[in-house]
C-alpha positions as CSV (number, residue, x, y, z in Angstrom):
1,X,-22.7,98.2,57.9
2,X,-22.8,94.5,58.8
3,X,-19.3,93.9,57.6
4,X,-17.9,97.0,59.3
5,X,-19.3,95.9,62.7
6,X,-18.0,92.3,62.1
7,X,-14.5,93.6,61.4
8,X,-14.5,95.8,64.5
9,X,-15.7,92.8,66.7
10,X,-13.0,90.5,65.2
11,X,-10.3,93.1,65.8
12,X,-11.5,93.6,69.4
13,X,-11.6,89.9,70.0
14,X,-8.0,89.8,71.2
15,X,-9.0,92.1,74.1
16,X,-11.8,89.9,75.4
17,X,-11.1,91.2,79.0
18,X,-12.2,94.7,78.0
19,X,-15.8,95.4,77.2
20,X,-16.6,98.1,74.6
21,X,-19.5,99.9,73.1
22,X,-19.8,100.1,69.4
23,X,-20.7,103.6,68.2
24,X,-21.1,104.1,64.5
25,X,-21.8,107.3,62.5
26,X,-22.2,107.8,58.8
27,X,-22.7,110.4,56.0
28,X,-24.8,109.8,52.9
29,X,-25.2,111.7,49.7
30,X,-27.6,114.6,49.7
31,X,-30.4,112.3,48.4
32,X,-29.5,109.6,51.0
33,X,-30.8,108.9,54.5
34,X,-28.7,111.6,56.2
35,X,-29.1,114.1,53.4
36,X,-25.3,114.8,53.5
37,X,-25.2,115.3,57.3
38,X,-22.9,113.4,59.7
39,X,-25.3,111.4,62.0
40,X,-25.3,108.3,64.2
41,X,-26.4,105.1,62.5
42,X,-30.1,104.4,63.4
43,X,-30.3,102.3,66.6
44,X,-32.2,99.4,64.9
45,X,-29.6,99.1,62.2
46,X,-26.7,99.3,64.7
47,X,-28.3,96.6,66.9
48,X,-28.8,94.3,63.8
49,X,-25.1,94.8,62.8
50,X,-23.9,94.0,66.4
51,X,-26.1,90.9,66.5
52,X,-24.7,89.8,63.2
53,X,-21.1,90.5,64.3
54,X,-21.5,88.6,67.5
55,X,-23.0,85.6,65.7
56,X,-20.2,85.5,63.2
57,X,-17.7,85.3,66.1
58,X,-19.5,82.3,67.4
59,X,-19.4,80.6,64.0
60,X,-23.2,80.3,63.9
61,X,-23.7,82.7,61.1
62,X,-23.1,80.5,58.0
63,X,-26.8,80.0,57.1
64,X,-27.9,83.6,57.8
65,X,-25.3,85.6,55.8
66,X,-27.2,86.0,52.6
67,X,-30.6,86.7,54.3
68,X,-29.1,89.4,56.6
69,X,-27.3,91.1,53.8
70,X,-30.5,91.3,51.8
71,X,-32.3,92.9,54.7
72,X,-29.6,95.5,55.3
73,X,-29.5,96.6,51.6
74,X,-33.2,97.5,51.6
């Protein structure tokens, strides 16, 4: 999730004039968080991914990469 958001922000960086809203959905296996349904990513997870993506664009993300990845995997 973190990496997907970062890629989208990097790709959109060329169009800095235009603001955009990141909307992300996902589908998990039947035993996963969405129980096989197509749903929006939970707001807290999306906000964390956006925060991570914005920090990586600024170049301030070097020290936090590993810590953020661990949090998102849980």
